[in-house]
N, CA, C and O of each residue as an XYZ file, in Angstrom:
952
protein
N     107.068     30.745    -90.305
C     106.170     31.198    -91.380
C     106.997     31.794    -92.503
O     107.749     32.743    -92.284
N     106.864     31.240    -93.717
C     107.640     31.741    -94.847
C     107.067     33.063    -95.334
O     105.862     33.302    -95.260
N     107.953     33.912    -95.831
C     107.509     35.191    -96.364
C     106.820     34.964    -97.703
O     107.379     34.312    -98.584
N     105.628     35.490    -97.861
C     104.865     35.366    -99.097
C     105.564     36.121   -100.217
O     105.797     37.323   -100.082
N     105.912     35.450   -101.331
C     106.619     36.142   -102.403
C     105.769     37.169   -103.134
O     106.303     37.992   -103.877
N     104.444     37.136   -102.936
C     103.553     38.085   -103.611
C     103.201     39.202   -102.644
O     102.594     38.945   -101.605
N     103.573     40.451   -102.967
C     103.270     41.566   -102.058
C     101.785     41.632   -101.746
O     100.948     41.504   -102.640
N     101.460     41.831   -100.474
C     100.063     41.928   -100.065
C      99.586     43.363   -100.183
O     100.381     44.300   -100.122
N      98.285     43.528   -100.352
C      97.709     44.859   -100.398
C      97.528     45.378    -98.983
O      96.962     44.684    -98.140
N      97.997     46.581    -98.710
C      97.849     47.156    -97.381
C      96.410     47.598    -97.180
O      95.744     48.021    -98.125
N      95.932     47.498    -95.944
C      94.604     48.001    -95.642
C      94.626     49.516    -95.667
O      95.697     50.122    -95.669
N      93.448     50.137    -95.686
C      93.359     51.582    -95.871
C      94.080     52.348    -94.775
O      94.657     53.402    -95.041
N      94.057     51.829    -93.518
C      94.683     52.562    -92.424
C      96.202     52.435    -92.447
O      96.891     53.147    -91.716
N      96.742     51.526    -93.291
C      98.190     51.356    -93.381
C      98.792     52.179    -94.513
O     100.000     52.413    -94.525
N      97.985     52.614    -95.451
C      98.497     53.325    -96.620
C      99.171     54.632    -96.205
O      98.640     55.393    -95.397
N     100.334     54.870    -96.767
C     101.043     56.115    -96.516
C     101.933     56.094    -95.292
O     102.699     57.032    -95.071
N     101.848     55.049    -94.494
C     102.683     54.955    -93.304
C     104.000     54.268    -93.647
O     104.030     53.416    -94.535
N     105.094     54.620    -92.961
C     106.340     53.865    -93.140
C     106.088     52.399    -92.810
O     105.331     52.085    -91.891
N     106.715     51.514    -93.551
C     106.457     50.095    -93.347
C     106.870     49.652    -91.941
O     106.273     48.727    -91.390
N     107.876     50.295    -91.357
C     108.269     49.940    -89.994
C     107.130     50.198    -89.006
O     106.937     49.434    -88.060
N     106.375     51.283    -89.232
C     105.251     51.597    -88.353
C     104.098     50.623    -88.564
O     103.389     50.278    -87.619
N     103.913     50.183    -89.802
C     102.877     49.189    -90.096
C     103.188     47.879    -89.378
O     102.310     47.284    -88.753
N     104.432     47.435    -89.468
C     104.836     46.190    -88.820
C     104.740     46.321    -87.304
O     104.265     45.417    -86.617
N     105.196     47.459    -86.799
C     105.135     47.704    -85.350
C     103.685     47.647    -84.852
O     103.412     47.072    -83.798
N     102.763     48.240    -85.606
C     101.345     48.244    -85.211
C     100.778     46.826    -85.190
O      99.993     46.485    -84.306
N     101.171     46.003    -86.158
C     100.694     44.616    -86.182
C     101.169     43.860    -84.945
O     100.409     43.110    -84.332
N     102.431     44.064    -84.588
C     102.977     43.360    -83.416
C     102.253     43.803    -82.150
O     101.870     42.973    -81.325
N     102.065     45.113    -82.000
C     101.383     45.618    -80.805
C      99.953     45.099    -80.730
O      99.467     44.768    -79.648
N      99.276     45.026    -81.877
C      97.898     44.528    -81.892
C      97.829     43.061    -81.470
O      96.820     42.614    -80.924
N      98.905     42.312    -81.726
C      98.938     40.895    -81.362
C      99.248     40.690    -79.887
O      99.044     39.602    -79.348
N      99.745     41.744    -79.233
C     100.122     41.623    -77.833
C     101.492     41.030    -77.599
O     101.884     40.781    -76.459
N     102.224     40.803    -78.681
C     103.558     40.214    -78.545
C     104.612     41.319    -78.406
O     104.364     42.479    -78.737
N     105.767     40.940    -77.921
C     106.852     41.896    -77.752
C     107.730     41.896    -79.008
O     107.656     40.985    -79.833
N     108.554     42.922    -79.135
C     109.489     42.984    -80.265
C     110.832     43.520    -79.781
O     111.335     44.529    -80.275
N     111.403     42.808    -78.793
C     112.724     43.144    -78.300
C     113.757     42.899    -79.404
O     113.456     42.301    -80.438
N     114.973     43.373    -79.159
C     116.027     43.248    -80.169
C     116.293     41.800    -80.561
O     116.651     41.530    -81.707
N     116.122     40.856    -79.621
C     116.429     39.461    -79.929
C     115.199     38.626    -80.273
O     115.282     37.398    -80.299
N     114.055     39.271    -80.539
C     112.843     38.550    -80.930
C     112.766     38.400    -82.444
O     113.220     39.269    -83.188
N     112.192     37.296    -82.889
C     111.924     37.114    -84.306
C     110.556     37.703    -84.638
O     109.565     37.377    -83.985
N     110.498     38.566    -85.645
C     109.238     39.235    -86.005
C     108.800     38.890    -87.426
O     107.994     39.608    -88.019
N     109.326     37.796    -87.974
C     109.062     37.466    -89.381
C     107.578     37.242    -89.658
O     107.114     37.495    -90.770
N     106.821     36.767    -88.652
C     105.405     36.485    -88.901
C     104.597     37.754    -89.174
O     103.479     37.682    -89.684
N     105.160     38.908    -88.837
C     104.451     40.173    -89.044
C     104.890     40.888    -90.315
O     104.400     41.976    -90.618
N     105.803     40.288    -91.054
C     106.217     40.820    -92.362
C     105.522     39.972    -93.406
O     105.862     38.802    -93.583
N     104.552     40.548    -94.102
C     103.602     39.742    -94.865
C     104.029     39.412    -96.282
O     103.358     38.624    -96.948
N     105.115     39.980    -96.763
C     105.533     39.682    -98.127
C     106.986     40.077    -98.341
O     107.563     40.830    -97.556
N     107.565     39.557    -99.416
C     108.919     39.973    -99.784
C     108.926     41.445   -100.177
O     109.938     42.129   -100.020
N     107.791     41.935   -100.690
C     107.690     43.354   -101.027
C     107.814     44.234    -99.791
O     108.417     45.305    -99.848
N     107.248     43.789    -98.679
C     107.383     44.556    -97.442
C     108.817     44.534    -96.935
O     109.287     45.522    -96.372
N     109.517     43.421    -97.127
C     110.929     43.370    -96.746
C     111.731     44.382    -97.554
O     112.621     45.042    -97.017
N     111.423     44.507    -98.834
C     112.142     45.466    -99.671
C     111.824     46.899    -99.248
O     112.696     47.767    -99.273
N     110.570     47.141    -98.861
C     110.206     48.471    -98.354
C     110.971     48.787    -97.074
O     111.446     49.906    -96.879
N     111.083     47.787    -96.207
C     111.798     47.980    -94.948
C     113.278     48.230    -95.212
O     113.897     49.064    -94.553
N     113.839     47.514    -96.168
C     115.242     47.707    -96.522
C     115.472     49.137    -97.008
O     116.449     49.782    -96.628
N     114.568     49.621    -97.846
C     114.695     50.992    -98.360
C     114.572     52.009    -97.237
O     115.303     52.999    -97.209
N     113.645     51.767    -96.309
C     113.481     52.688    -95.178
C     114.729     52.711    -94.299
O     115.178     53.780    -93.886
N     115.290     51.540    -94.013
C     116.514     51.481    -93.206
C     117.666     52.155    -93.940
O     118.477     52.850    -93.327
N     117.736     51.953    -95.239
C     118.780     52.623    -96.035
C     118.702     54.142    -95.877
O     119.723     54.810    -95.713
N     117.499     54.671    -95.928
C     117.325     56.118    -95.777
C     117.788     56.593    -94.401
O     118.408     57.649    -94.281
N     117.484     55.805    -93.361
C     117.890     56.188    -91.999
C     119.405     56.091    -91.826
O     120.006     56.920    -91.144
N     120.017     55.088    -92.438
C     121.476     54.977    -92.368
C     122.125     56.143    -93.106
O     123.150     56.671    -92.674
N     121.521     56.537    -94.218
C     122.042     57.690    -94.948
C     121.978     58.949    -94.083
O     122.892     59.773    -94.111
N     120.889     59.094    -93.312
C     120.783     60.221    -92.386
C     121.886     60.161    -91.327
O     122.457     61.187    -90.958
N     122.179     58.952    -90.844
C     123.254     58.791    -89.852
C     124.591     59.220    -90.431
O     125.346     59.947    -89.784
N     124.890     58.776    -91.645
C     126.149     59.154    -92.286
C     126.230     60.664    -92.477
O     127.290     61.271    -92.317
N     125.091     61.257    -92.822
C     125.042     62.712    -93.000
C     125.351     63.414    -91.673
O     126.110     64.382    -91.634
N     124.751     62.910    -90.588
C     124.985     63.521    -89.279
C     126.414     63.299    -88.782
O     126.915     64.064    -87.958
N     127.066     62.249    -89.286
C     128.467     62.014    -88.957
C     129.416     62.847    -89.833
O     130.638     62.724    -89.743
N     128.825     63.690    -90.674
C     129.566     64.603    -91.563
C     130.488     63.818    -92.489
O     131.667     64.137    -92.644
N     129.912     62.775    -93.104
C     130.626     61.990    -94.102
C     130.079     62.353    -95.471
O     128.870     62.301    -95.697
N     130.963     62.718    -96.378
C     130.568     63.140    -97.722
C     130.327     61.914    -98.592
O     131.249     61.391    -99.218
N     129.080     61.464    -98.624
C     128.757     60.275    -99.407
C     128.507     60.591   -100.885
O     128.290     59.683   -101.687
N     128.536     61.868   -101.239
C     128.366     62.235   -102.646
C     129.684     62.170   -103.403
O     129.739     61.661   -104.522
N     130.752     62.688   -102.787
C     132.050     62.740   -103.465
C     132.955     61.567   -103.103
O     133.830     61.193   -103.884
N     132.751     60.989   -101.930
C     133.604     59.886   -101.476
C     133.115     58.587   -102.103
O     132.065     58.066   -101.730
N     133.892     58.062   -103.070
C     133.454     56.865   -103.786
C     133.350     55.646   -102.866
O     132.638     54.694   -103.185
N     134.048     55.666   -101.734
C     134.014     54.526   -100.814
C     132.720     54.447   -100.011
O     132.396     53.380    -99.489
N     131.979     55.534    -99.896
C     130.776     55.529    -99.061
C     129.487     55.830    -99.838
O     128.423     55.986    -99.240
N     129.584     55.909   -101.153
C     128.383     56.240   -101.929
C     127.297     55.167   -101.812
O     126.112     55.492   -101.873
N     127.669     53.918   -101.649
C     126.695     52.830   -101.526
C     126.641     52.256   -100.111
O     126.021     51.217    -99.883
N     127.288     52.930    -99.168
C     127.377     52.387    -97.813
C     126.014     52.216    -97.158
O     125.775     51.197    -96.511
N     125.121     53.176    -97.306
C     123.809     53.086    -96.651
C     123.048     51.853    -97.115
O     122.433     51.158    -96.306
N     123.089     51.582    -98.406
C     122.406     50.401    -98.948
C     123.055     49.120    -98.443
O     122.373     48.168    -98.060
N     124.387     49.114    -98.450
C     125.108     47.927    -97.982
C     124.774     47.628    -96.513
O     124.529     46.480    -96.144
N     124.770     48.664    -95.695
C     124.506     48.476    -94.262
C     123.075     47.982    -94.048
O     122.847     47.092    -93.229
N     122.116     48.546    -94.772
C     120.722     48.118    -94.638
C     120.566     46.639    -94.992
O     119.896     45.895    -94.276
N     121.185     46.214    -96.096
C     121.118     44.806    -96.505
C     121.804     43.918    -95.477
O     121.318     42.832    -95.162
N     122.938     44.383    -94.954
C     123.674     43.608    -93.957
C     122.821     43.371    -92.721
O     122.754     42.247    -92.226
N     122.165     44.417    -92.214
C     121.361     44.288    -91.009
C     120.152     43.377    -91.233
O     119.921     42.455    -90.451
N     119.385     43.626    -92.285
C     118.116     42.922    -92.460
C     118.277     41.488    -92.958
O     117.488     40.617    -92.593
N     119.292     41.235    -93.789
C     119.385     39.926    -94.438
C     120.539     39.064    -93.938
O     120.603     37.872    -94.237
N     121.451     39.669    -93.175
C     122.605     38.899    -92.736
C     122.753     38.928    -91.210
O     122.261     38.029    -90.529
N     123.418     39.941    -90.674
C     123.787     39.896    -89.257
C     122.587     39.916    -88.314
O     122.680     39.396    -87.202
N     121.451     40.507    -88.731
C     120.230     40.475    -87.921
C     119.130     39.669    -88.601
O     117.952     39.833    -88.283
N     119.506     38.810    -89.525
C     118.518     38.036    -90.267
C     117.637     37.169    -89.388
O     116.505     36.859    -89.760
N     118.141     36.773    -88.220
C     117.351     35.958    -87.306
C     116.154     36.674    -86.718
O     115.289     36.042    -86.113
N     116.093     38.003    -86.889
C     114.911     38.777    -86.464
C     113.837     38.792    -87.549
O     112.643     38.718    -87.257
N     114.276     38.889    -88.806
C     113.351     39.205    -89.889
C     113.003     38.009    -90.779
O     112.029     38.062    -91.531
N     113.781     36.944    -90.702
C     113.550     35.778    -91.553
C     113.031     34.616    -90.704
O     113.452     34.454    -89.559
N     112.121     33.807    -91.253
C     111.615     32.655    -90.489
C     112.703     31.610    -90.294
O     113.699     31.600    -91.018
N     112.515     30.744    -89.330
C     113.492     29.699    -89.061
C     113.653     28.802    -90.292
O     112.658     28.468    -90.936
N     114.875     28.409    -90.629
C     115.063     27.474    -91.748
C     114.351     26.155    -91.478
O     114.107     25.793    -90.327
N     114.026     25.453    -92.534
C     113.348     24.169    -92.376
C     114.216     23.217    -91.558
O     115.400     23.041    -91.845
N     113.620     22.608    -90.543
C     114.334     21.653    -89.691
C     113.561     20.338    -89.723
O     112.511     20.212    -89.094
N     114.090     19.356    -90.465
C     113.447     18.046    -90.569
C     113.954     17.140    -89.454
O     115.161     16.982    -89.270
N     113.028     16.551    -88.718
C     113.394     15.622    -87.656
C     112.915     14.222    -88.014
O     112.062     14.041    -88.882
N     113.480     13.244    -87.330
C     113.080     11.860    -87.572
C     113.053     11.118    -86.239
O     113.757     11.499    -85.304
N     112.233     10.046    -86.144
C     112.079      9.359    -84.857
C     113.345      8.605    -84.447
O     114.164      8.220    -85.281
N     113.470      8.413    -83.160
C     114.614      7.685    -82.604
C     114.324      6.185    -82.655
O     114.083      5.546    -81.631
N     114.353      5.642    -83.870
C     113.950      4.249    -84.087
C     114.842      3.280    -83.311
O     114.353      2.299    -82.752
N     116.132      3.549    -83.277
C     117.074      2.646    -82.601
C     117.159      2.909    -81.096
O     117.974      2.298    -80.405
N     116.322      3.815    -80.586
C     116.272      4.123    -79.150
C     117.650      4.512    -78.602
O     118.078      4.028    -77.554
N     118.321      5.383    -79.328
C     119.635      5.867    -78.918
C     119.495      6.642    -77.612
O     118.642      7.522    -77.492
N     120.327      6.315    -76.646
C     120.264      6.997    -75.352
C     121.659      7.371    -74.855
O     121.908      7.420    -73.651
N     122.564      7.635    -75.799
C     123.920      8.065    -75.466
C     124.105      9.523    -75.866
O     123.341     10.073    -76.660
N     125.123     10.122    -75.304
C     125.411     11.533    -75.547
C     125.662     11.820    -77.021
O     126.452     11.138    -77.673
N     124.981     12.837    -77.534
C     125.253     13.382    -78.869
C     125.938     14.728    -78.664
O     125.421     15.600    -77.966
N     127.092     14.884    -79.272
C     127.902     16.105    -79.087
C     128.050     16.807    -80.426
O     128.427     16.179    -81.416
N     127.759     18.101    -80.470
C     127.897     18.907    -81.681
C     128.745     20.129    -81.362
O     128.468     20.847    -80.401
N     129.769     20.364    -82.158
C     130.581     21.557    -81.957
C     132.050     21.310    -82.261
O     132.465     20.167    -82.453
N     132.824     22.363    -82.305
C     132.374     23.744    -82.081
C     131.665     24.330    -83.299
O     132.095     24.137    -84.436
N     130.580     25.041    -83.043
C     129.855     25.790    -84.073
C     130.306     27.247    -83.978
O     130.298     27.827    -82.892
N     130.691     27.830    -85.082
C     131.109     29.226    -85.072
C     129.909     30.131    -84.822
O     128.867     29.994    -85.462
N     130.074     31.050    -83.888
C     129.007     31.968    -83.480
C     129.305     33.360    -84.021
O     130.415     33.870    -83.866
N     128.316     33.966    -84.651
C     128.417     35.361    -85.094
C     127.141     36.062    -84.673
O     126.064     35.794    -85.206
N     127.272     36.962    -83.712
C     126.109     37.671    -83.207
C     126.496     39.135    -83.012
O     127.517     39.589    -83.530
N     125.677     39.864    -82.266
C     125.968     41.273    -81.984
C     125.356     41.638    -80.650
O     124.268     41.172    -80.311
N     126.053     42.472    -79.889
C     125.503     42.898    -78.601
C     124.425     43.963    -78.851
O     124.569     44.818    -79.725
N     123.363     43.893    -78.077
C     122.262     44.834    -78.256
C     122.550     46.185    -77.618
O     121.768     47.121    -77.788
N     123.649     46.307    -76.890
C     124.005     47.586    -76.267
C     124.686     48.535    -77.241
O     124.376     49.726    -77.271
N     125.622     48.007    -78.045
C     126.383     48.855    -78.965
C     126.345     48.366    -80.414
O     126.941     48.989    -81.292
N     125.642     47.247    -80.669
C     125.584     46.632    -81.999
C     126.974     46.258    -82.508
O     127.226     46.286    -83.712
N     127.870     45.909    -81.592
C     129.205     45.438    -81.953
C     129.186     43.905    -82.050
O     128.352     43.254    -81.421
N     130.100     43.333    -82.836
C     130.105     41.873    -83.020
C     130.389     41.091    -81.748
O     131.148     41.520    -80.878
N     129.751     39.924    -81.672
C     130.071     38.881    -80.709
C     130.470     37.667    -81.546
O     129.651     37.143    -82.301
N     131.705     37.220    -81.421
C     132.208     36.144    -82.269
C     132.876     35.083    -81.403
O     133.718     35.398    -80.562
N     132.501     33.847    -81.610
C     133.092     32.778    -80.819
C     132.617     31.412    -81.277
O     132.369     31.194    -82.463
N     132.492     30.489    -80.323
C     132.103     29.123    -80.640
C     131.135     28.613    -79.587
O     131.114     29.094    -78.454
N     130.330     27.623    -79.984
C     129.447     26.986    -79.009
C     129.411     25.488    -79.238
O     129.699     24.992    -80.327
N     129.046     24.782    -78.171
C     128.949     23.327    -78.186
C     127.572     22.939    -77.665
O     127.050     23.555    -76.737
N     126.992     21.910    -78.274
C     125.670     21.421    -77.875
C     125.788     19.947    -77.516
O     126.356     19.158    -78.272
N     125.248     19.584    -76.359
C     125.169     18.187    -75.972
C     123.713     17.798    -75.779
O     122.963     18.500    -75.102
N     123.312     16.682    -76.372
C     121.930     16.224    -76.246
C     121.913     14.751    -75.842
O     122.673     13.941    -76.373
N     121.042     14.419    -74.902
C     120.850     13.030    -74.499
C     119.428     12.629    -74.883
O     118.474     13.012    -74.205
N     119.276     11.859    -75.967
C     117.937     11.463    -76.398
C     117.384     10.318    -75.552
O     118.117      9.638    -74.834
N     116.079     10.127    -75.659
C     115.431      8.955    -75.077
C     114.536      8.352    -76.153
O     114.504      8.855    -77.277
N     113.819      7.298    -75.834
C     113.069      6.560    -76.846
C     112.052      7.421    -77.590
O     111.784      7.185    -78.768
N     111.483      8.418    -76.910
C     110.456      9.253    -77.525
C     111.016     10.542    -78.132
O     110.261     11.374    -78.636
N     112.318     10.702    -78.083
C     112.934     11.906    -78.657
C     112.894     11.863    -80.179
O     112.789     10.799    -80.789
N     112.980     13.044    -80.773
C     113.231     13.144    -82.212
C     114.718     13.406    -82.398
O     115.399     13.883    -81.490
N     115.205     13.090    -83.583
C     116.601     13.340    -83.919
C     116.656     14.286    -85.105
O     115.778     14.259    -85.967
N     117.692     15.127    -85.152
C     117.905     16.007    -86.291
C     119.347     15.868    -86.757
O     120.218     15.468    -85.985
N     119.597     16.195    -88.008
C     120.933     16.069    -88.572
C     121.880     17.142    -88.051
O     121.453     18.152    -87.491
N     123.157     16.904    -88.245
C     124.189     17.824    -87.769
C     123.974     19.239    -88.295
O     124.065     20.205    -87.536
N     123.692     19.366    -89.587
C     123.551     20.704    -90.177
C     122.378     21.469    -89.580
O     122.373     22.700    -89.581
N     121.373     20.735    -89.066
C     120.200     21.414    -88.503
C     120.555     22.119    -87.196
O     120.017     23.188    -86.908
N     121.447     21.537    -86.406
C     121.912     22.218    -85.196
C     122.588     23.535    -85.580
O     122.391     24.562    -84.931
N     123.383     23.486    -86.638
C     124.089     24.689    -87.084
C     123.104     25.735    -87.588
O     123.250     26.921    -87.290
N     122.101     25.304    -88.350
C     121.115     26.241    -88.891
C     120.318     26.916    -87.766
O     120.080     28.123    -87.804
N     119.912     26.130    -86.776
C     119.166     26.699    -85.658
C     120.039     27.693    -84.901
O     119.587     28.782    -84.548
N     121.298     27.312    -84.652
C     122.212     28.201    -83.929
C     122.424     29.505    -84.684
O     122.388     30.581    -84.087
N     122.642     29.417    -85.985
C     122.843     30.636    -86.785
C     121.616     31.527    -86.760
O     121.732     32.751    -86.697
N     120.447     30.919    -86.810
C     119.194     31.697    -86.812
C     118.999     32.422    -85.485
O     118.606     33.589    -85.467
N     119.271     31.743    -84.380
C     119.139     32.372    -83.063
C     120.204     33.440    -82.857
O     119.917     34.505    -82.309
N     121.413     33.170    -83.284
C     122.517     34.080    -83.009
C     122.502     35.336    -83.894
O     123.100     36.347    -83.528
N     121.847     35.287    -85.019
C     121.840     36.430    -85.948
C     120.824     37.485    -85.518
O     119.875     37.793    -86.238
N     121.055     38.031    -84.318
C     120.180     39.054    -83.741
C     121.006     39.878    -82.762
O     122.020     39.394    -82.260
N     120.597     41.110    -82.481
C     121.247     41.854    -81.405
C     120.768     41.307    -80.062
O     119.563     41.162    -79.855
N     121.688     41.003    -79.149
C     121.293     40.365    -77.900
C     122.458     40.350    -76.923
O     123.544     40.845    -77.224
N     122.218     39.776    -75.753
C     123.315     39.518    -74.842
C     123.546     38.012    -74.801
O     122.618     37.234    -75.024
N     124.760     37.606    -74.523
C     125.135     36.204    -74.647
C     124.315     35.298    -73.741
O     123.898     34.218    -74.160
N     124.081     35.722    -72.510
C     123.359     34.884    -71.557
C     121.962     34.530    -72.065
O     121.509     33.397    -71.908
N     121.279     35.507    -72.678
C     119.940     35.257    -73.204
C     119.991     34.435    -74.482
O     119.109     33.614    -74.734
N     121.028     34.656    -75.292
C     121.157     33.919    -76.549
C     121.283     32.419    -76.302
O     120.662     31.617    -77.001
N     122.086     32.039    -75.307
C     122.291     30.628    -74.996
C     120.984     29.990    -74.531
O     120.669     28.867    -74.924
N     120.225     30.696    -73.697
C     118.937     30.172    -73.234
C     117.948     30.020    -74.390
O     117.249     29.011    -74.479
N     117.885     31.020    -75.277
C     116.971     30.948    -76.416
C     117.331     29.784    -77.330
O     116.444     29.102    -77.845
N     118.629     29.550    -77.535
C     119.060     28.429    -78.374
C     118.640     27.109    -77.740
O     118.136     26.223    -78.430
N     118.842     26.970    -76.440
C     118.437     25.747    -75.749
C     116.928     25.530    -75.874
O     116.481     24.407    -76.110
N     116.150     26.585    -75.718
C     114.687     26.477    -75.837
C     114.293     25.969    -77.226
O     113.427     25.103    -77.356
N     114.926     26.507    -78.244
C     114.570     26.150    -79.624
C     114.949     24.704    -79.930
O     114.177     23.988    -80.570
N     116.114     24.267    -79.488
C     116.531     22.893    -79.739
C     115.609     21.917    -79.014
O     115.251     20.876    -79.564
N     115.224     22.248    -77.784
C     114.300     21.381    -77.031
C     112.982     21.186    -77.770
O     112.405     20.099    -77.739
N     112.504     22.238    -78.434
C     111.253     22.129    -79.201
C     111.344     21.053    -80.277
O     110.377     20.340    -80.544
N     112.522     20.950    -80.890
C     112.671     20.074    -82.046
C     113.013     18.630    -81.683
O     112.643     17.717    -82.421
N     113.710     18.399    -80.563
C     114.156     17.033    -80.282
C     113.618     16.447    -78.982
O     113.676     15.232    -78.796
N     113.098     17.272    -78.080
C     112.538     16.784    -76.818
C     113.490     15.792    -76.134
O     113.117     14.634    -75.944
N     114.687     16.203    -75.766
C     115.674     15.278    -75.213
C     115.464     15.013    -73.726
O     114.710     15.717    -73.056
N     116.138     13.994    -73.230
C     116.144     13.753    -71.788
C     117.040     14.754    -71.077
O     116.849     15.058    -69.900
N     118.006     15.253    -71.804
C     118.913     16.257    -71.254
C     119.512     17.093    -72.363
O     119.681     16.621    -73.487
N     119.831     18.333    -72.046
C     120.406     19.235    -73.043
C     121.429     20.144    -72.373
O     121.206     20.645    -71.271
N     122.543     20.348    -73.049
C     123.582     21.250    -72.557
C     124.066     22.123    -73.703
O     124.272     21.643    -74.818
N     124.246     23.410    -73.422
C     124.798     24.352    -74.400
C     125.869     25.181    -73.699
O     125.621     25.759    -72.641
N     127.052     25.237    -74.289
C     128.130     26.084    -73.776
C     128.588     26.998    -74.905
O     128.804     26.549    -76.030
N     128.732     28.274    -74.596
C     129.167     29.260    -75.589
C     130.321     30.070    -75.020
O     130.262     30.555    -73.890
N     131.375     30.209    -75.823
C     132.515     31.054    -75.457
C     132.744     32.033    -76.594
O     132.910     31.627    -77.744
N     132.753     33.328    -76.274
C     132.807     34.317    -77.338
C     133.562     35.567    -76.926
O     133.639     35.918    -75.748
N     134.120     36.231    -77.938
C     134.734     37.544    -77.774
C     133.696     38.611    -78.057
O     132.906     38.490    -78.993
N     133.701     39.657    -77.242
C     132.731     40.744    -77.365
C     133.471     42.017    -77.795
O     134.275     42.573    -77.047
N     133.179     42.453    -79.009
C     133.909     43.598    -79.535
C     133.419     44.925    -78.961
O     134.045     45.964    -79.173
N     132.288     44.891    -78.226
C     131.897     46.090    -77.491
C     132.891     46.351    -76.361
O     132.958     47.462    -75.835
N     133.668     45.318    -75.984
C     134.721     45.492    -74.991
C     136.103     45.558    -75.650
O     136.952     46.338    -75.220
N     136.335     44.750    -76.687
C     137.642     44.755    -77.363
C     137.899     46.075    -78.091
O     139.014     46.596    -78.080
N     136.854     46.604    -78.721
C     136.977     47.712    -79.675
C     136.820     49.072    -79.007
O     137.337     50.078    -79.494
N     136.096     49.094    -77.874
C     135.773     50.337    -77.179
C     135.820     50.084    -75.669
O     136.187     48.992    -75.233
N     135.451     51.080    -74.879
C     135.404     50.887    -73.433
C     136.772     50.544    -72.860
O     137.746     51.260    -73.092
N     136.844     49.435    -72.102
C     138.105     49.061    -71.453
C     139.118     48.478    -72.431
O     140.306     48.397    -72.117
N     138.659     48.070    -73.618
C     139.534     47.529    -74.672
C     140.390     46.370    -74.170
O     141.603     46.328    -74.374
N     139.716     45.434    -73.507
C     140.389     44.241    -73.017
C     139.992     43.053    -73.891
O     138.966     43.095    -74.569
N     140.800     41.999    -73.876
C     140.563     40.858    -74.766
C     139.930     39.662    -74.066
O     139.929     38.562    -74.617
N     139.396     39.851    -72.872
C     138.761     38.743    -72.152
C     137.546     38.224    -72.924
O     136.822     38.990    -73.559
N     137.339     36.908    -72.854
C     136.177     36.277    -73.484
C     135.150     35.922    -72.415
O     135.474     35.857    -71.229
N     133.914     35.695    -72.839
C     132.851     35.283    -71.920
C     132.444     33.847    -72.236
O     132.288     33.484    -73.402
N     132.275     33.040    -71.206
C     131.753     31.680    -71.345
C     130.467     31.579    -70.546
O     130.427     31.959    -69.376
N     129.414     31.068    -71.172
C     128.141     30.876    -70.483
C     127.561     29.527    -70.875
O     127.866     29.001    -71.945
N     126.730     28.973    -70.012
C     126.206     27.633    -70.272
C     124.775     27.494    -69.797
O     124.305     28.237    -68.935
N     124.094     26.520    -70.384
C     122.765     26.100    -69.950
C     122.815     24.586    -69.802
O     123.234     23.890    -70.727
N     122.400     24.075    -68.669
C     122.322     22.635    -68.423
C     120.894     22.290    -68.028
O     120.321     22.923    -67.141
N     120.322     21.293    -68.681
C     118.935     20.930    -68.401
C     118.771     19.416    -68.299
O     119.536     18.656    -68.891
N     117.778     18.999    -67.553
C     117.432     17.586    -67.453
C     118.575     16.745    -66.927
O     119.124     17.027    -65.862
N     118.931     15.719    -67.668
C     119.941     14.761    -67.228
C     121.297     15.405    -66.978
O     122.075     14.903    -66.167
N     121.597     16.520    -67.668
C     122.894     17.173    -67.467
C     122.971     17.868    -66.107
O     124.060     18.122    -65.592
N     121.821     18.167    -65.540
C     121.792     18.720    -64.185
C     121.821     17.608    -63.137
O     122.397     17.772    -62.062
N     121.201     16.490    -63.457
C     121.011     15.426    -62.479
C     122.161     14.419    -62.438
O     122.374     13.750    -61.427
N     122.902     14.317    -63.550
C     123.926     13.280    -63.673
C     125.302     13.933    -63.789
O     125.649     14.487    -64.832
N     126.079     13.865    -62.715
C     127.404     14.482    -62.706
C     128.327     13.863    -63.752
O     129.101     14.575    -64.391
N     128.255     12.551    -63.932
C     129.136     11.870    -64.887
C     128.848     12.324    -66.317
O     129.769     12.544    -67.103
N     127.573     12.461    -66.645
C     127.196     12.924    -67.984
C     127.691     14.344    -68.221
O     128.242     14.652    -69.278
N     127.490     15.200    -67.232
C     127.932     16.585    -67.361
C     129.455     16.665    -67.536
O     129.953     17.424    -68.367
N     130.182     15.874    -66.743
C     131.645     15.867    -66.857
C     132.097     15.321    -68.204
O     133.074     15.807    -68.776
N     131.399     14.322    -68.711
C     131.741     13.769    -70.030
C     131.579     14.844    -71.112
O     132.449     15.024    -71.964
N     130.458     15.544    -71.058
C     130.216     16.616    -72.048
C     131.294     17.699    -71.951
O     131.873     18.085    -72.967
N     131.563     18.182    -70.762
C     132.530     19.271    -70.596
C     133.937     18.824    -70.977
O     134.734     19.636    -71.446
N     134.252     17.547    -70.784
C     135.586     17.055    -71.132
C     135.797     16.994    -72.647
O     136.934     16.986    -73.117
N     134.701     16.952    -73.406
C     134.805     16.863    -74.874
C     134.915     18.226    -75.536
O     135.167     18.322    -76.737
N     134.724     19.287    -74.745
C     134.830     20.641    -75.308
C     136.301     20.996    -75.498
O     137.094     20.922    -74.559
N     136.650     21.376    -76.707
C     138.016     21.770    -77.026
C     138.031     23.267    -77.299
O     137.472     23.716    -78.300
N     138.661     24.042    -76.430
C     138.674     25.496    -76.590
C     139.980     25.951    -77.231
O     140.178     27.147    -77.447
């Protein structure tokens, strides 16, 4: 659902409330969840509400900087930090929560292609929901179409991956969510997703080790056909 460029009028019970509380109330009324890795764009009714949310987040980040005893009045390096961080969260690194999915045009499998389609490596930029630290790495997608499958262009795989990954989450759930979304668009006979990433919640803090995590999802023909699975895994270049 695209964000309406014309700000909507709030109902009487919403007036005077922080926009985050208004959005939260709409989600709760719908019965849907709003976990860190959920997309909530359908509950943001206008670009004006996005700007209100950005301003509210900016104010909260400013409070955080104040509590960290950072002088944002005299320090020229941090005078605009709260605004920058708010824009970064809402429109960039967590944009997959607040923005609708990019347009994904599909087309029929006219030639009845039934061979492996391999996409990757796609650069992954996400964040762990435990510490909001970066998760950076690569992923590979393998799809086996059948006669009734839809096909999408190379850039669409990248757009879907970026949209799913631009949220706070854990890697295991991110890979499953990406597989679910791709299946919606192409309905393949088989689908495989492998992701290998560095987690800065471990590199930067805690044990401060440089180990990477690899996780995968195999569905349909990739589970049933050993040769297909081996072919896909052999094409991954790490």
